[in-house]
C-alpha positions in Angstrom: 13.9 39.5 13.8 15.3 39.4 17.4 17.9 36.9 18.3 17.3 33.8 20.5 19.7 32.7 23.3 20.9 29.2 23.0 22.8 26.8 25.3 25.0 24.0 24.0 25.2 21.3 26.7 28.2 19.0 26.4 30.0 21.3 24.0 33.5 19.7 24.2 32.8 17.0 21.6 32.7 17.1 17.8 29.0 17.8 17.6 29.3 20.7 20.1 32.2 22.1 18.1 30.1 21.9 14.9 27.2 23.6 16.6 29.4 26.5 17.6 31.0 26.7 14.2 27.7 26.9 12.4 25.8 29.0 14.9 28.6 31.6 15.1 27.5 32.7 11.6 23.8 32.5 12.3 22.1 35.9 12.1 19.4 35.0 14.7 21.3 33.3 17.4 23.3 34.4 20.5 25.4 31.5 22.0 24.8 32.2 25.7 26.2 29.0 27.3 28.7 26.3 26.1 29.0 23.8 28.9 31.7 21.2 29.9 32.3 20.0 33.4 35.9 18.8 32.6 36.9 22.0 30.7 35.1 24.6 32.8 36.8 28.0 32.4 38.8 27.2 29.3 38.4 29.0 26.0 36.5 26.8 23.5 39.5 27.1 21.1 41.6 25.0 23.5 39.5 22.0 22.2 38.2 23.4 18.9 41.2 25.3 17.4 39.1 26.3 14.4 37.0 28.5 16.7 39.9 30.8 17.7 37.9 33.9 16.9 35.0 33.0 19.2 35.3 34.7 22.6 33.6 31.8 24.4 34.6 29.9 27.5 33.2 26.6 28.7 31.1 26.9 31.8 29.4 24.4 34.1 26.1 26.0 35.4 23.5 24.1 37.4 20.8 23.0 34.9 18.2 25.0 36.9 20.1 28.2 36.3 20.3 27.9 32.5 18.1 30.6 31.0 17.9 30.1 27.2 15.3 30.0 24.5 16.7 26.7 23.2 19.0 24.1 24.6 21.0 21.8 22.4 21.8 18.7 24.4 24.9 17.0 23.0 25.3 14.7 26.0 25.8 10.9 25.7 23.0 8.5 25.6 21.6 8.0 29.1 23.0 11.2 30.4 20.7 13.4 28.3 17.4 12.0 29.6 18.4 12.9 33.1 18.7 16.6 32.4 16.3 17.3 29.5 13.3 17.5 31.9 15.0 20.3 33.8 15.6 22.3 30.7 12.0 21.9 29.7 10.9 22.9 33.2 13.0 26.1 32.8 10.9 27.1 29.8 13.5 26.2 27.2 12.8 24.3 24.1 15.2 21.4 23.6 16.9 19.6 20.7 18.5 16.4 22.0 21.2 14.9 19.9 21.4 11.6 21.8 19.3 8.6 21.2 17.3 9.0 24.4 14.1 10.3 22.9 14.1 9.0 19.4 11.7 6.0 19.9 7.9 6.0 20.3 8.3 2.6 21.8 10.2 2.9 25.1 10.7 -0.9 25.2 12.6 -0.7 21.9 14.9 1.9 23.4 15.5 -0.1 26.5 16.2 -3.3 24.5 18.7 -1.8 22.1 20.4 0.8 24.4 20.4 -1.5 27.5 19.2 1.3 29.8 16.0 2.0 31.7 14.3 5.0 30.3 13.8 7.5 33.2 11.2 9.7 31.5 9.0 7.7 29.2 6.3 10.4 29.8 8.1 12.9 27.6 7.0 12.9 24.0 9.5 14.1 21.4 9.1 14.8 17.7 11.6 12.9 15.6 13.7 15.7 14.1 13.8 14.7 10.4 12.5 17.8 8.6 11.8 15.8 5.4 9.3 13.7 7.5 8.0 15.9 10.3 8.4 19.6 9.3 5.0 20.6 10.4 5.3 18.8 13.8 8.7 20.3 14.4 7.3 23.9 14.2 5.4 23.6 17.4 7.5 21.1 19.3 9.2 21.7 22.7 11.4 18.6 22.5 13.1 17.4 19.3 14.9 14.1 19.0 17.6 14.7 16.5 18.0 11.6 14.3 21.1 9.3 14.3 23.7 10.0 11.7 23.4 6.6 9.9 19.7 6.9 10.2 19.5 10.2 8.3 21.3 8.8 5.2 19.4 5.5 5.4 16.0 7.1 5.7 16.5 9.7 2.9 17.7 7.0 0.5 14.6 4.9 1.3 11.6 7.2 1.8 10.3 7.4 -1.8 10.4 3.7 -2.6 8.9 2.8 0.8 6.1 5.4 0.6 5.3 4.3 -2.9 5.4 0.6 -1.9 7.9 -0.4 -4.6 9.9 -2.7 -2.3 9.2 -4.9 0.7 12.8 -5.4 1.9 15.8 -3.0 2.1 19.4 -3.9 2.9 21.5 -0.9 4.0 25.3 -1.0 3.7 26.8 2.2 5.3 30.4 3.3 5.6 31.3 6.0 8.2 34.2 8.2 8.9 36.1 7.9 12.2 34.6 11.1 13.7 31.3 9.2 14.1 32.9 7.4 17.0 33.2 10.6 19.0 36.0 12.7 20.4 37.4 10.2 22.9 40.0 7.8 21.4 39.7 4.1 21.6 41.4 0.9 20.4 39.0 0.9 17.5 39.8 4.5 16.4 43.5 4.3 17.1 45.3 5.4 13.9 47.1 2.1 13.2 43.8 0.2 13.7 41.6 2.2 11.4 44.0 3.5 8.7 44.3 1.3 5.6 41.4 -0.7 6.9 37.7 -1.2 6.6 35.9 -2.6 9.6 32.3 -3.9 9.7 30.9 -3.7 13.2 27.6 -4.5 15.0 27.0 -6.4 11.8 23.4 -7.4 12.5 22.5 -5.6 15.7 23.5 -1.9 15.5 21.2 0.2 17.6 20.4 2.5 14.7 18.5 -0.4 13.0 15.3 -0.1 15.1 15.3 3.7 14.6 15.4 3.3 10.8 12.7 0.6 11.0 10.4 2.6 13.2 10.5 5.7 11.0 10.3 4.0 7.6 7.4 1.7 8.7 5.3 4.8 9.3 5.1 5.0 5.5 3.5 2.8 2.8 2.3 -0.6 4.0 4.3 -0.4 7.2 5.7 -3.9 6.6 9.1 -3.3 5.0 11.9 -5.4 6.3 15.0 -3.5 7.1 18.6 -4.8 7.5 21.5 -2.5 8.3 25.3 -3.0 8.6 27.8 -0.2 9.3 31.5 -0.1 8.4 34.2 2.1 9.8 36.4 3.5 7.0 39.6 5.5 7.2 38.2 9.0 6.5 37.4 11.7 9.1 33.9 12.8 8.0 31.0 11.4 6.1 28.6 8.5 5.7 27.9 6.9 2.3 25.0 4.5 2.3 24.3 1.9 -0.5 20.7 0.9 -0.4 19.8 -2.5 -1.9 16.3 -3.7 -2.6 14.3 -5.7 -5.1 11.4 -4.1 -6.9 8.0 -5.7 -6.4 6.9 -4.6 -9.9 8.5 -5.6 -13.2 7.4 -2.5 -15.1 9.5 0.0 -13.2 12.8 1.2 -14.6 15.8 2.9 -13.0 14.8 6.0 -14.9 11.3 5.8 -13.2 12.9 5.6 -9.8 15.2 8.5 -10.5 12.3 10.6 -11.6 10.4 9.6 -8.5 13.3 10.7 -6.3 13.7 14.0 -8.2 10.1 14.9 -7.8 9.9 13.7 -4.2 12.7 15.9 -3.0 12.4 18.8 -5.4 11.4 21.3 -2.7 13.8 20.0 0.0 16.6 22.6 0.5 19.2 20.0 1.7 18.4 16.9 -0.4 20.0 16.9 -3.8 19.1 14.2 -6.3 22.1 14.5 -8.5 21.8 15.6 -12.1 22.3 12.8 -14.7 22.0 10.4 -11.7 25.7 10.8 -10.8 27.1 8.7 -7.9 27.4 10.8 -4.7 30.8 11.4 -3.2 31.7 11.9 0.5 34.0 14.7 -0.6 31.1 16.6 -2.2 29.1 16.9 1.0 31.9 17.4 3.5 31.2 20.4 5.8 27.7 20.9 4.4 24.2 20.1 5.5 23.4 18.4 2.2 22.3 14.9 1.5 23.2 13.9 -2.0 21.4 11.0 -3.7 22.2 9.3 -7.0 23.7 6.2 -8.6 20.1 4.8 -9.0 20.6 1.6 -10.9 18.7 -1.6 -11.7 20.2 -4.9 -12.9 18.6 -7.7 -14.9 17.4 -9.4 -11.6 15.3 -6.3 -10.6 18.0 -5.5 -8.0 17.7 -1.8 -7.2 20.6 0.2 -5.9 20.4 3.8 -4.5 23.4 5.7 -3.0 23.3 8.6 -0.5 26.1 10.7 1.0 26.0 13.0 4.0 28.5 14.6 6.4 27.9 12.7 9.7 28.7 15.8 11.8 26.5 18.2 9.9 23.4 16.7 8.2 24.0 13.7 10.4 24.0 15.7 13.7 24.7 19.4 14.3 23.5 20.8 11.0 20.2 18.9 11.1 19.8 20.2 14.7 20.2 23.7 13.5 17.8 23.1 10.6 15.3 21.9 13.2 15.9 25.0 15.3 15.3 27.2 12.2 11.9 25.5 11.7 11.0 25.7 15.4 11.6 29.5 15.6 10.3 30.5 12.2 13.7 31.4 10.7 14.7 30.8 7.1 15.3 27.0 7.1 18.7 27.4 5.4 20.0 30.2 7.8 23.5 29.3 9.0 23.6 26.2 6.7 24.3 27.5 3.2 27.8 26.1 2.9 28.5 23.9 -0.1 30.7 20.9 0.3 34.5 21.2 0.8 35.5 19.3 -2.4 38.3 18.2 -2.7 
């Protein structure tokens, strides 16, 4: 199979670095452009020292001059929607890693992101392979899901689709890399080390994304609450999913069997043997989502735990998984790494 040419727009950040790391070993990809206005002309290894062997330099071409089969847009929210139409007009297919095209309801985007959407006419496919694999195959524009959203949705889909619960409370804890490459007071070492910080406690902008996607399943009336926490690790998101069963004849073993069957053919969702509790260290560096710890107490309180690497399955790895589906490659190509435990 011939190779495709790809462009990575905004390649100086962590997601850009992960795209290069993973794509450098992909048998069907030629990395043609890696762009950065600020770092134009520098070797990528100046910012991503793990990529020393890649003979790539940052460039800053005019968007109309980018000639690629696929564009990964790793630009910030708001910036991406300005340029994505140009890439599409060039004949490229696009995977956007920002939040700009994730919502069917543009008013929801504008409310939660506090920006006017410049191109509501563009229809993107939400890039969760476990939900939209068939739609992804023929899409020209993919909206890659948010990192928190990925772990939350995968931990919830089977119980929502099978209408076992009508309310879910999601408690997620994320590594510091989720805040991006630019340092801030929040991510300053003395602030985040030896500390756990809840933030956007009841109004995080990933909440409506989770709600919109999950309410496409089952009754469509599940209430979703979500609270993120920053924890002193570099990579990973662990999500504890709390809900109450609507039926009193369902056991934890039943739910575990449901999840095992639901995800049995998914290459990157692992329902753990013997219902072990997922660990961040077990998925680090991989495109895997591990699910386990499925428990039920005497009040019909159901707990389900998921773990992902926020930079891989939560961002760049899932984008490459979508690319593989779009171009008819083996879905696991370039993504076969197991987690870096310990």
